[in-house]
C-alpha positions, 0 to 999 in steps of 0.5 A: 513619211507614213510614220512621220504622220502618225507620230504627228498624229498622236501628238496632236491628239495628245495635246487637243486632249490635254487642251480639252482637260483645261478647259474642263471638256470630258472628250476622248480624242485620240490620234485615230481622230486626226485626219491628214490632207495635202494642202491646196498649194505647195507652198501650204507645206506637204501637209495639213491637218484640219480642226474643223471637226473639234470646233464644236467640242471646243467652242472655238474656231479651228484659228482659234483651237491651232494657235 
């Protein structure tokens, strides 16, 4: 499971870095910047990736970044 999380973190970091580049934002985003946590309710999944730390970078709320 840990290896799966690391692959997802790397994939999400790549996507966020590409979105930043397309938006003209110079930001260094790596898998180390992505954190996982356990959702508060079991029906929400096995793990979650909060995007609050990227709100300032993208100047968007986390829900907009996730979509």
